[in-house]
C-alpha positions as CSV (number, residue, x, y, z in Angstrom):
1,M,159.8,236.5,-85.0
2,S,162.9,237.4,-86.8
3,S,162.9,236.6,-90.6
4,A,166.0,234.3,-90.0
5,R,164.0,232.2,-87.4
6,A,160.9,232.4,-89.5
7,S,163.0,230.9,-92.4
8,R,164.3,228.0,-90.3
9,F,160.6,227.0,-89.4
10,H,159.9,227.0,-93.2
11,Q,162.4,224.2,-93.4
12,V,160.2,221.8,-91.5
13,P,157.9,219.7,-93.6
14,S,154.4,220.2,-92.8
15,D,153.2,216.7,-93.2
16,P,153.9,214.6,-90.0
17,T,154.3,211.5,-92.2
18,R,157.4,213.3,-94.1
19,R,158.8,214.3,-90.6
20,T,158.8,210.8,-89.3
21,A,160.0,209.0,-92.5
22,A,163.4,208.1,-90.9
23,I,161.9,206.5,-87.7
24,R,162.4,202.6,-87.8
25,L,160.2,200.9,-85.3
26,P,160.7,197.0,-85.7
27,F,157.3,196.3,-83.5
28,P,154.1,194.7,-85.0
29,T,151.2,197.1,-85.0
30,R,148.2,195.5,-83.7
31,F,144.7,196.9,-83.2
32,S,141.8,196.0,-80.8
33,P,138.3,195.1,-82.3
34,H,136.6,197.0,-79.4
35,A,137.9,200.5,-80.4
36,E,134.4,201.7,-81.8
37,R,132.7,200.4,-78.6
38,A,135.4,202.3,-76.6
39,R,134.9,205.5,-78.5
40,R,131.2,205.6,-77.9
41,H,131.4,204.9,-74.2
42,T,134.1,207.5,-73.7
43,L,132.2,210.2,-75.5
44,Q,129.2,209.6,-73.1
45,W,131.6,209.5,-70.0
46,L,133.2,212.7,-71.0
47,Q,129.9,214.7,-71.1
48,E,128.6,212.8,-67.8
49,T,131.7,213.9,-65.9
50,G,131.4,217.5,-67.5
51,L,134.8,217.4,-69.2
52,L,133.0,218.2,-72.4
53,R,129.9,220.3,-72.8
54,G,127.7,220.3,-75.9
55,E,127.9,218.8,-79.3
56,A,130.5,221.2,-80.7
57,E,133.2,220.2,-78.1
58,A,132.4,216.5,-78.5
59,A,132.8,216.8,-82.3
60,E,136.1,218.6,-81.9
61,Y,137.2,216.0,-79.3
62,D,135.9,212.9,-81.5
63,A,137.9,213.9,-84.6
64,L,141.0,213.3,-82.6
65,R,140.1,209.6,-82.3
66,L,142.0,209.2,-79.0
67,E,140.4,205.8,-78.4
68,R,142.4,204.4,-81.2
69,L,145.6,205.2,-79.6
70,M,144.4,202.9,-76.6
71,A,143.4,200.3,-79.2
72,Y,147.0,200.2,-80.4
73,F,148.3,200.2,-76.9
74,Y,146.2,197.3,-75.6
75,P,145.2,195.1,-78.6
76,D,144.1,192.3,-76.5
77,A,142.3,194.3,-73.7
78,T,138.6,193.2,-73.0
79,G,136.0,195.6,-74.0
80,T,135.6,196.8,-70.6
81,D,139.3,197.5,-70.1
82,L,139.7,199.2,-73.3
83,E,136.8,201.4,-72.4
84,L,138.5,202.4,-69.1
85,A,141.8,202.8,-71.1
86,A,140.0,205.2,-73.4
87,D,138.6,207.1,-70.4
88,F,141.9,207.7,-68.8
89,N,143.5,208.5,-72.1
90,A,140.8,211.3,-72.7
91,W,141.6,212.5,-69.3
92,F,145.4,212.6,-70.1
93,F,144.9,214.8,-73.2
94,I,142.3,217.2,-71.6
95,F,144.5,217.6,-68.6
96,D,147.6,218.1,-70.9
97,D,145.5,220.8,-72.9
98,Q,145.0,222.8,-69.6
99,F,148.7,224.0,-69.9
100,D,148.4,225.5,-73.3
101,G,147.0,228.5,-71.5
102,L,148.1,230.7,-68.6
103,L,148.3,227.6,-66.2
104,G,151.2,226.3,-68.3
105,T,153.3,229.3,-67.0
106,R,152.3,229.1,-63.4
107,P,154.2,226.5,-61.6
108,E,152.7,227.5,-58.3
109,A,149.2,227.2,-59.6
110,I,150.0,223.8,-61.1
111,E,151.2,222.7,-57.7
112,S,147.5,223.4,-56.2
113,V,146.0,221.6,-59.1
114,V,148.1,218.5,-58.6
115,D,147.7,218.5,-54.9
116,T,143.9,218.3,-55.4
117,L,144.0,215.4,-57.8
118,V,146.6,213.5,-55.8
119,Q,144.1,213.7,-52.8
120,T,141.6,211.6,-54.9
121,M,144.2,208.6,-55.0
122,T,143.4,207.4,-51.5
123,A,143.1,203.8,-50.4
124,D,140.0,204.3,-48.4
125,E,137.7,205.7,-51.0
126,P,134.2,204.8,-50.8
127,P,132.7,202.2,-53.4
128,P,131.9,203.7,-56.9
129,G,128.7,205.6,-57.3
130,P,127.1,208.4,-59.2
131,P,129.6,211.2,-59.8
132,D,130.0,213.9,-57.2
133,F,129.0,217.0,-58.9
134,H,130.4,219.2,-56.1
135,D,133.8,218.4,-57.6
136,P,135.3,220.3,-60.5
137,P,135.1,217.9,-63.8
138,L,138.9,217.1,-63.8
139,V,138.7,215.8,-60.2
140,R,135.4,214.1,-60.6
141,A,136.6,212.4,-63.8
142,F,139.9,211.4,-62.3
143,R,138.3,209.9,-59.1
144,D,136.2,207.9,-61.2
145,I,139.1,206.6,-63.3
146,W,141.2,205.8,-60.2
147,R,138.2,203.8,-58.5
148,R,137.6,201.7,-61.5
149,A,141.2,201.1,-62.3
150,T,142.3,200.1,-58.9
151,A,139.1,198.0,-58.2
152,A,140.5,194.4,-56.9
153,T,144.1,195.1,-57.7
154,P,147.2,194.3,-55.5
155,D,148.3,197.0,-53.1
156,S,151.7,196.9,-54.6
157,W,150.3,197.7,-58.1
158,Q,148.1,200.5,-56.8
159,N,151.1,202.1,-54.8
160,R,153.0,202.0,-58.2
161,F,150.2,203.3,-60.3
162,R,149.7,206.1,-57.7
163,A,153.2,207.2,-57.8
164,H,153.3,207.1,-61.6
165,W,150.2,209.4,-61.8
166,R,151.5,211.8,-59.1
167,T,155.0,212.3,-60.9
168,Y,153.0,212.6,-64.2
169,M,151.0,215.4,-62.9
170,A,153.8,217.1,-61.0
171,A,156.1,217.0,-64.0
172,H,153.8,219.7,-65.6
173,Q,155.5,222.0,-63.1
174,G,158.9,221.5,-64.6
175,E,157.5,222.1,-68.0
176,A,156.0,225.4,-66.8
177,H,159.6,226.3,-65.6
178,N,161.0,225.5,-69.0
179,R,158.6,228.0,-70.6
180,T,159.2,230.9,-68.3
181,A,163.1,230.3,-67.7
182,D,165.7,232.7,-69.3
183,R,167.3,229.8,-71.3
184,L,166.1,226.3,-72.3
185,P,167.3,223.2,-70.6
186,S,169.8,220.7,-72.0
187,L,168.5,217.7,-73.9
188,E,169.1,215.5,-70.6
189,Q,167.6,217.9,-68.3
190,F,164.6,218.1,-70.6
191,L,164.2,214.4,-70.7
192,E,164.4,213.9,-67.0
193,V,161.1,216.0,-66.8
194,R,159.4,214.8,-70.0
195,R,159.9,211.1,-69.2
196,H,157.4,211.7,-66.4
197,S,155.0,214.1,-68.3
198,I,154.7,211.9,-71.4
199,G,152.5,209.7,-69.1
200,V,154.2,206.4,-70.4
201,Q,154.6,204.8,-67.1
202,P,151.0,204.9,-66.0
203,C,150.1,203.2,-69.5
204,L,152.5,200.5,-68.9
205,D,151.0,199.8,-65.6
206,F,147.7,199.5,-67.4
207,T,149.3,196.9,-69.6
208,E,149.7,194.7,-66.4
209,R,146.2,195.2,-65.3
210,C,144.9,194.3,-68.8
211,G,147.2,191.1,-68.5
212,G,145.8,190.2,-65.2
213,Y,149.1,190.3,-63.4
214,S,151.4,192.7,-61.2
215,L,155.2,192.2,-61.8
216,P,157.2,192.4,-58.7
217,D,158.7,195.9,-57.9
218,E,162.3,194.4,-57.6
219,L,161.9,192.8,-61.0
220,L,160.5,196.1,-62.9
221,D,163.3,198.2,-61.1
222,S,166.1,195.9,-62.0
223,S,168.2,195.9,-65.1
224,P,167.4,195.5,-68.0
225,L,163.6,196.1,-67.5
226,R,164.3,199.5,-65.9
227,E,166.3,200.6,-68.8
228,M,163.7,199.2,-71.4
229,R,161.1,201.3,-69.6
230,R,163.3,204.3,-70.0
231,I,163.9,203.6,-73.7
232,T,160.0,203.3,-74.3
233,C,159.5,206.8,-72.7
234,D,162.2,208.2,-74.9
235,V,161.0,206.6,-78.2
236,V,157.5,207.9,-77.4
237,I,158.8,211.3,-76.6
238,F,161.0,211.6,-79.6
239,V,158.1,210.5,-82.0
240,N,155.6,212.9,-80.2
241,D,157.9,215.7,-80.5
242,I,158.5,215.1,-84.2
243,V,154.9,214.7,-85.1
244,S,153.9,217.5,-82.8
245,L,156.6,220.0,-83.8
246,V,154.6,222.2,-86.0
247,K,151.6,222.3,-83.6
248,E,153.8,223.2,-80.7
249,M,155.6,225.9,-82.6
250,A,152.2,227.3,-83.5
251,A,151.1,227.4,-79.8
252,G,154.5,228.9,-78.7
253,D,155.6,225.9,-76.7
254,V,159.2,225.1,-76.0
255,N,158.8,221.7,-74.5
256,N,159.8,219.7,-77.4
257,S,163.0,217.8,-77.8
258,V,163.5,219.0,-81.3
259,V,163.4,222.7,-80.3
260,I,165.6,221.9,-77.3
261,L,168.3,220.1,-79.4
262,R,168.3,222.9,-82.0
263,E,168.9,225.5,-79.2
264,Q,171.7,223.3,-77.6
265,E,173.4,222.4,-80.8
266,G,172.9,225.6,-82.9
267,C,171.6,223.7,-85.8
268,T,168.6,224.1,-88.0
269,L,165.2,222.6,-87.1
270,E,165.6,220.1,-90.1
271,E,169.0,218.9,-88.7
272,S,167.6,218.6,-85.2
273,L,164.6,216.6,-86.6
274,D,167.1,214.3,-88.1
275,R,169.1,213.9,-84.9
276,I,166.2,213.2,-82.8
277,A,165.0,210.5,-85.3
278,A,168.5,209.0,-85.1
279,L,168.4,209.0,-81.2
280,A,164.8,207.2,-81.4
281,N,166.4,204.5,-84.0
282,A,169.3,203.9,-81.6
283,R,167.3,203.5,-78.6
284,T,165.0,201.2,-80.4
285,A,167.9,199.0,-81.4
286,H,169.2,199.0,-78.0
287,F,165.8,197.9,-76.5
288,G,165.9,195.0,-79.1
289,R,169.2,193.8,-77.7
290,L,168.1,194.0,-74.2
291,A,164.9,192.1,-75.1
292,A,166.9,189.4,-76.7
293,A,169.2,188.8,-73.6
294,L,166.2,189.2,-71.2
295,S,164.8,185.5,-71.4
296,K,168.4,184.2,-70.5
297,R,168.9,186.6,-67.8
298,M,165.7,185.6,-66.1
299,S,166.5,181.9,-66.5
300,Q,169.8,182.5,-64.8
301,H,168.2,184.4,-61.9
302,G,165.6,181.7,-61.3
303,V,162.4,183.6,-62.3
304,L,159.5,181.4,-62.2
305,P,157.9,180.4,-65.6
306,E,154.6,182.2,-64.9
307,V,156.4,185.3,-64.1
308,R,158.6,185.1,-67.2
309,G,155.4,184.7,-69.1
310,H,154.1,188.0,-67.7
311,V,157.6,189.6,-68.3
312,D,157.1,188.6,-72.1
313,H,153.6,190.3,-72.2
314,F,154.9,193.4,-70.6
315,V,157.7,193.5,-73.2
316,Q,155.3,193.1,-75.9
317,G,153.2,195.9,-74.3
318,M,156.3,198.1,-74.5
319,G,156.5,197.6,-78.2
320,N,152.7,198.3,-78.5
321,L,153.2,201.6,-76.9
322,M,156.0,202.7,-79.4
323,A,154.5,201.3,-82.5
324,G,150.9,202.4,-81.5
325,N,152.0,205.8,-80.7
326,L,153.4,206.4,-84.1
327,A,150.6,204.7,-86.0
328,W,148.1,206.9,-84.2
329,S,150.1,209.9,-84.5
330,L,150.1,209.9,-88.2
331,A,146.3,209.3,-88.3
332,T,144.8,211.7,-85.8
333,S,144.0,215.2,-86.7
334,R,145.8,216.5,-83.5
335,Y,148.9,217.1,-85.5
336,D,147.6,217.7,-89.0
337,E,146.8,221.2,-90.4
338,T,143.5,221.0,-88.5
339,G,145.2,220.3,-85.3
340,V,147.7,223.2,-85.8
341,A,145.0,225.6,-86.5
342,A,143.2,224.7,-83.5
343,V,145.9,226.0,-81.3
344,S,147.1,228.9,-83.6
345,G,146.3,232.7,-83.2
346,G,146.0,232.3,-79.6
347,R,143.0,229.8,-79.7
348,L,142.8,227.1,-77.1
349,R,140.8,223.8,-77.3
350,P,137.4,224.5,-75.8
351,W,138.1,222.1,-72.9
352,A,141.3,223.8,-72.1
353,H,139.7,226.0,-69.3
354,L,138.8,223.4,-66.6
355,T,141.2,224.9,-63.9
356,A,139.1,228.2,-64.0
357,L,142.4,230.4,-64.3
358,P,141.6,233.7,-66.2
359,E,143.2,233.7,-69.6
360,P,145.3,237.0,-70.4
361,C,145.4,238.5,-73.8
362,V,147.3,236.7,-76.4
363,E,150.2,239.1,-76.3
364,G,150.4,238.8,-72.4
365,L,150.5,234.9,-72.7
366,C,153.3,235.2,-75.4
367,R,155.4,237.4,-73.2
368,A,155.1,235.0,-70.2
369,R,156.4,232.3,-72.6
370,N,159.1,234.5,-74.2
371,T,157.6,233.6,-77.6
372,P,156.2,235.9,-80.4
373,P,152.3,236.1,-80.5
374,E,150.8,234.0,-83.1
375,G,150.3,235.6,-86.4
376,A,154.0,235.6,-87.0
377,S,154.9,233.5,-89.9
378,I,156.1,229.9,-89.2
């Protein structure tokens, strides 16, 4: 790493709380009373499905307190629903960590992984039963999540949930292209991929499931709800990229809006942080204006009172995601010094090898990503 580039990295505050100081989210932060129950359940589930092996891996995972993110997202969920949410959130993060290694630079290999997982989301699956240990852990665990989440749900909701999972998984191919391309994408090109890989849309689908309703597709896809869903994605992306910046620089990953904007604008990382925070705030303000006008718009279009109540719950759910993502991100060890150390110097999380791809030496991986080997100053 050049001394000039290293100097710019030193401008970034190491504390995620300082990096997010300019973020303004006007949504209340609420927390489920079932978080500890979900934590215990998911730790057991992860080991039963083979996603985690042994006490050391479980302890490293547990330190992230991922169930608390779901407790912020779904503060009114039943204990059983929060357990399921904590399970699929654990799967989200463990799946995401697979791309910190060689898989993250191989779009063709990602396609094969995605195809295998997509095949589990069929409408004619047998009823839930003991895990099929002939399946790899990622597949076994995802099949279990899919079966439990879709039980007794409308076909229209299942179709939407399936489509959002598929695009979430497939978006990792786009991120792999970003890691190996000769030049980085523009911010908007980056967001076109990241709005899927961030995983917000399946989480919003689960907001409906927790509320016991399914919004009509034509309502969700109409303005302004379509735009509010996109804003929710963007705000979660921007906050995530701000808090995870140092971790991702340590891992040599370029899929971060702060890094993308710095490259696009030729500014410092600190200036890019400020601009990304301003974008998050501007989108949040626009979300508030859209939400304020939504009730009148639904009344004008003759939306039934029951459906309007469901929309109100869904809008509240979008606020829960934005506020909860920030609250959890500032409390988890995933983005603090411990989290940075966990992915520095070529180290991967212990569960990051579930796709069985061979890992190259650190230097070989860095060359594939066009990034310097770890050990360079940051």
